[in-house]
N, C-alpha and C positions, 0 to 999 in steps of 0.2 A: 329490475333486470328486464331486458327486452329480448325477444326471440329473434334469431337470424332470419326467419321466415317474414317477420314484420317489416324488415327493412330491405327486402328483395322485391317489393310489390311494383316498383317503377322500373325495374331492370329487365333487360331482354336476356333472359336466362336460357343458356343452350343445353346444359347438362348438369345433373346433381348426382353426386356420390355421397350418401349418408343422409342423416335426418336433419333437416333445416329448421326443425322446431326447437333446437337446442338453444339455451340461453347464452348470451354473450356479454362480455364486460367492457367492450370498446372496440374502436376501429383503429387500424394502423397501416401505414404505407411504407414505414421505415423498419426494416427487419431488426434493427439494433434496439428499437424502442418497444418491441412487442412485449406485452404483459400477459399474465395467465388468463385465459378465457377470451382473449382478443380474436377479432377477425383480421387476418392479414390480407390485404388487397395487393396483388403483384401487378404493378404498372410497368409497361414498357416505356421507360423514359428516354430522354435525349442521350444520356451518357451511360446508363445502366438499365438492365432488365430485371424488374422484380422477381421474375420467375426463377432466377438464379438463387434467390434467397428464401425460397419456400421451406426448405428443410431447416434452415437456421430459425425461421420463424416458429416453426413447429417445435423445435428444441427449446425454445424460450416459453412455450406454453400456449401458442395459437390453437384455438379450438376449431377454427374454420379458415378455409383458404378460398379467396374469390380470385379468379385468374381467367385468362383467355385461352389457356391450354392446360388441361389437368394433367399432372405428372403421371408417368407410367407406374411408378412405385407408390402405392397409397399407404398411408399410415393408419392403422386401426384407431378408431375413436375420433378421427379428424373428418370434418365435412368438407367436401370439395364442390365448388360451384364455378362452372364455366359461363362466361358472359361474352356478349358481343364486343364491348369496349370497357375495359377496366377503368380507364380514366373518367369516363362518364359515370360509371357505377359508383365511384368513390363519392362524388358529390351528391348523387341521389340517395345513397345509403346513409351518408352522414346527415343529410336533411332529415330523413325519417327517424334516424337514431336520436337526433335532438328534437324530435317532435315538430319539424317543419317550422322553425322560427321565423323564416323570411315571410311566410304567408301572414304572420301576425305583426309584421313590421312594415314601414314604408322604406324600402331599400332603393336608393338612387345610385347608379353607377356612372362614373365619369371616365371616358376614354378619349384618347388623342395622344399626339406626340408630346406636345407642351401644354402646360396649364392644369393638368389633372390634379396636382396636389393643391395648388391655389384654389381652384373651384370647389373641390371637396372640402377643404379647410374652411373657406368662407361660408359654405352652406352649414357646416357644423357650428361655426360661430354665430351665424345668423339665427338659426333655428334654436340654438341654446338661448340667445338673447330674447327670442320671442316666447320663451317660457317652456319650451319642450326639453325633455331628457333625450339626448342624442348620443350616437356612437359615430366615430370616425375611423375608417381603415385607410391608411395612407402611407406613402413612402417615408415620411418623417417619423410618425409614431401613430399608434392606435389609441383611441380614447373610447372607453366604455363608461358613459356618464362622466363622472369626475375622475375616474381612474385612468392612468396613463400606462400603456403597455408598449415596450419597445417593438419597433417594426423591423423585421428582417427582410421582407420582400415587399414590392409595390403591392402585390396581391398575394396573400398567403395561400398555402395549399388548401384543398377543398374541405378537408376535415377541420382545419384550424379555423377556416372561415365560419363554417357552421357552428363550431364551439363558441366563436366570438359573438356570433349573432345570438345564440342561445344565452350568453352572458348578458348581452345588451337587453334582451327581452326580460331576464331575470330581475335586472335592477330597475326596470320600468321604462326602458327606452321606447320610443314611438317611431324614431327616424334613425336611419343608418345611411351615412354618406361614404362611399368607397371608391377608390381608384381601381380601374379595371385595366390592367396592362394587356398588351397583345400577346404576351407569353402566356398569361392566365387564361385568355380566351382560347388560344390554340391548344393549350394543355388541359382544357376542360375544368380548370379549377373553380369556375363559377357555376358548374353544372349543379342543379338542385336549388338555385337561388331564384325566388320569385321576385323580380324587380318591379318596383313601382314606376320607375323612370330611368332613362339613359340620356347622357349628355355627350356630344361630340364637340371637342374643342378645335382641333386642327390635325393635319397629318403632314409630316415632313420626313426627310431623310433620317431614318434611325433604324437600329436593330436588324440591319441586313446581314449581320453575322449570323443571326438566327433564322430569319425569314427568307434570306437569300435574294429575293427579288422585291422591288417596291410594290408590284402588282399584288404579290402574295400578302405583303404587310397590309395593304388596303383591304384585301378580301377578308383577312382575319378581323380587322377592326369592324368591318361591315357586318360580320357574322353576329357580333353582340347585338346589333339592332335588329337583324333578321330574327333573332331568337326571343325578342321582347314580346310579351303577351299583349292582347288586344286592350286589356285593362290598363296598361302602362302608357306613359308619354315618351316620345322620342324628341329631343331638342338638339338641333344641329346648327353649326356656324355657317350661314348662308354665304359669307365672304370667302370661305375656303373653297378651293376648286373642287374638292371631293365632298364638300358638305351635303350636297343633294344626293350623291351616290349613297350615302349612309342611310338615307330615308327610302330608297327605292325598295319595293317589296316588303316594307316594314308594316307589320300589322298594328303596331301601337299608334296612338294619335301622333300625327307628324307636325312638328313646330320648328320654327327657325328664329335665329336672333342675328342681328346684323348692325354694322356701322355704316355700310355703303349701299346695301341692296334693300328692296322690299322685304319685309320679314314681319312675323307675328310680334317680335319684341325688337323695337327700333331704338337705337342710340345714336348719339352724335357727340363727339368730342369738341367742347367749346374752348376750354383752356387746358393746357398740358405743360406743368412746370414742376420744379422740385419740391413744391409744397402740395401737389396733388393734382387731381383732375377736376375740371368742371364739366359735367355732361348734361345733355338733354336726353332724358330717358322716357320715351312714349309721352313726350310733351311737357315733362316736368324737369326743371333745372335743379341739379343737385351737385354739391361739392363732395368729392371723394378724397380720402387721405392717400389712397394708393396712386402710384405714379405710372405713366406710360400707356401707349395705345394697346399693347398686349394685355394690360390689366384692365383696360376699358372693355375689351372682349370678355375677359374672365368675370368681371362684375356684371356684365349684361347676361351671360349665361346663368349666373346665380340668380339674378333678378327673374329671368324668364322661368327658371325651374321652380322658384318659390311661388310665383303666381299659379303655375300649373299644379302645384301641391296645395292650392287653395288659400294662400295667404293674400293679405291686402296690399295693394301697390304702395300706398304711403307708409305703412309700417315697415315694409321691406326696404324702401329707399331710405327712410330715416335711420334704420340700423346699419344698412350698408355703408352709409356716408362716414361712419366712424370706424369701420374694420380696417386692419392693416395687413391681413393676409397670412401666408405661411412662413415659418422660419427659413432663412436661406434663399428667399425669393425677393430679389431686389432689396435686400436688407442693408441698411446704411449705418455707417459710423463716421464721426467727424473728429479730426485732431484739433485740439483746443487752440494751440498757439499758431499753427500754420493754416488752419481751416481747410485742411485737404479732406476731401470727401471720399470715403471708401465705400465701395458697393460690392456686397457679396451676393452672387447669383448661381443658381444651379445649372445655367445654360450649359448644356453638354452636347448640343446638336448644332450644325451650321445655322439652321434657321432660327433656333432660340438665341444664339449668340448674336446673329444679325439683328434680331428684334431688340435685344438689350442695348446694343451699340447704337442702333438707330434712335432709340429713346433718349439715351444720354446725349447724343449729338443734337438732337432736337431741343434739349433743355439747357445745354451749357452755353455760356457766353463766349465770345471770340477769343478772349485771352486765356481761357482754361485749357490746359493740356489734359489729354486723356491717355492714361497708361493702363494697358490691359495685360493681365497675367492669366495665361491659359494653357491647358494641357489636354491630352486625350487618354482615355482609360485603355489599359492593356487587355488583351484578350477579348476584344470587342471589335465592332465594325471598323476595319482599317480604311475603307474608302473615304470616310469623312475627315480623316486626319489633315490631308492638305487643304481641304475646304475650310476646316476650322482655323487653321493658321492664316490663310488668305483673308478670311472674314475679319479676323482680329487686326492684322496689319493694315488692311485696306481702310478700316474705319477708325483707327486709333492713331495717336501721335507717336506712341512708342509701345512695342509689344514685347513681352517676355514669355517665350515659350518654356514651359516647365512640366513637371510630372503631375499627373492626376492621380489615378490608381493604377500603377504599372502592372500590378498583379504578378503574373509570371514572366512578363516580357521585360527585356532590357530597356530601361528608360531612354537611353540615348538613341536606340533604334527607333522608338516612337517618335522622338524629336526629329530624327532624320526624315521619317515619312511626312511629318508636318512641314518641315522646312522644304521638302520637295515641291510643295504648292506655291512657293514664292519665287518671284522674279529677282534678278540681281538688284534692281532698285529697291524693291520691297524689303530685301534682306538688310538694307541699310538702316531700317526703322526697327530692327528686331534684334533682341538678345536671346540666348538660350542658356538657362540655368536649370539643370535637372532637379536640384534640391529645391523643393517648393517653398520652404521656409526662407531660404536665402533669396529666392525669386521675389517673394513678397516684401522682404526687407529692402531689396534693391529698388523695387518700385517706389517704395516710401522715400528712399533717399534721392531718387530721381525727381520726385514731385516737388514743385514749388507752391508757394501760397496760392490757395484757391483752386489747385488742380484736382482732377478726379482719377481715382484708381478703381478699376474693375477687377475683381477676383472671380473668375468664371470657372464653372464646371463642377464644383463640389458642394456649394451651397450649405445645407443643413448638415452635411456629413461630418462626423466627429472622428474619423479614422482615415488612414491612408494604407492601402494594401500594397505591400512591397515584397516581392518574391514569395507570394502566397501567404504572407503573415501581416495581420492588421496591426498597426500602430496608431496610438492616439494622435490625432491631428485635426484641428479645427481652424479653418481660414479666419473665422471671426476672432478667435482667440489670438492668433498670430498677429492679425491686423491691430487688434486692441493693444497688445503688448508692444508692438513697434510704435504706434501712435504715442503710447505713454513715454517711451524713451525720447521720441521727438519733442514732447512737451516739456521735458526737463531742461 
């Protein structure tokens, strides 16, 4: 058991009511999950204010309350602690509650609009192949050594992160690679983590439903690098317009990677086709199984980070050459009889979609038709919807606009907003089928021998959220089932 006073050492405490030397059994930010003897931390969130649930938490057995405003009516036997920022306090308290696991691990965070999952996953695969026991915290799934844990968020809440880091340490992990989303940075979910390094992939139009302006989105991403300690490394994409901004005022060692500009880690694409990449990396020629220029950047980021973590160049390149990346990221299937190539990719921003389409168009032959199936999520940034449609139609031979995760929105209304980005001429190349399964089947029926079908937006996801309810749905399963019917 640990005392409340032991986990308040890093917190800016304003006022205390009661005895903080009381023993506690755990930390909780969800009043519904409070257990006997827990500390309930009342966070002012985006949708709800935890202060409203203090009484409920106490009724379920909370022994201490950490909040920004102590209630007027105090309950006997309960300790109340007011702090400057409860969101920051959660991470710092959780870190101390679990005995500061990140200080005993090499934790590397990956942030950026696109490529986070691929870079984090490749690092996990690479360091595992190098003989280390590693953990991965990602959008797709969490790995603690050999154990796989389902992921519910790109970056979990602060208590869950510290618990996962503690689990990683317990099973003997030495390295942890994690995605760091802009939401997590802004909401202080990574407070209390001592990072050994941070990687910036790129930044493009996304999450403006949350951050409101692109400038605020950039500022939040930059905060991750501003907060890195001197002992850490910062690795940034020099070819991104905001790459150098991330390194400004950063106390960590500053490093860059690039395919076009002078950088600490330099790469060049020599060949790029459907069998993979041939790259020159710091003077060494290497064949990579992964496809596309965007993956050349991901591979270069992983290479640079690995060397900054002390690994040898040749060991890293040898293993990287055989890796295939994360599920649902440019994942391919081929129909046996018609030789139609299906590509499933998580691209859900205009820039990510343009990157994938550009890669396919670079690699396909003149006679191949490209059919793109794409939608936009509901209850999310609406400004990108016409841009997504325009990108798909402009760079594909045929486009089918369909549902992604409509959530609580009307799917047809989302399609209306996507279609608004198209000219009269562009609309001639477009169909709209709100049922995603039917849209995928239609794409397969339209395809001829040797054609390419891109299913964009959902990637690794195994569900579709409609009217607030999640239903099982996997683009890869639907594509495979349709291909099997075509093969008969």
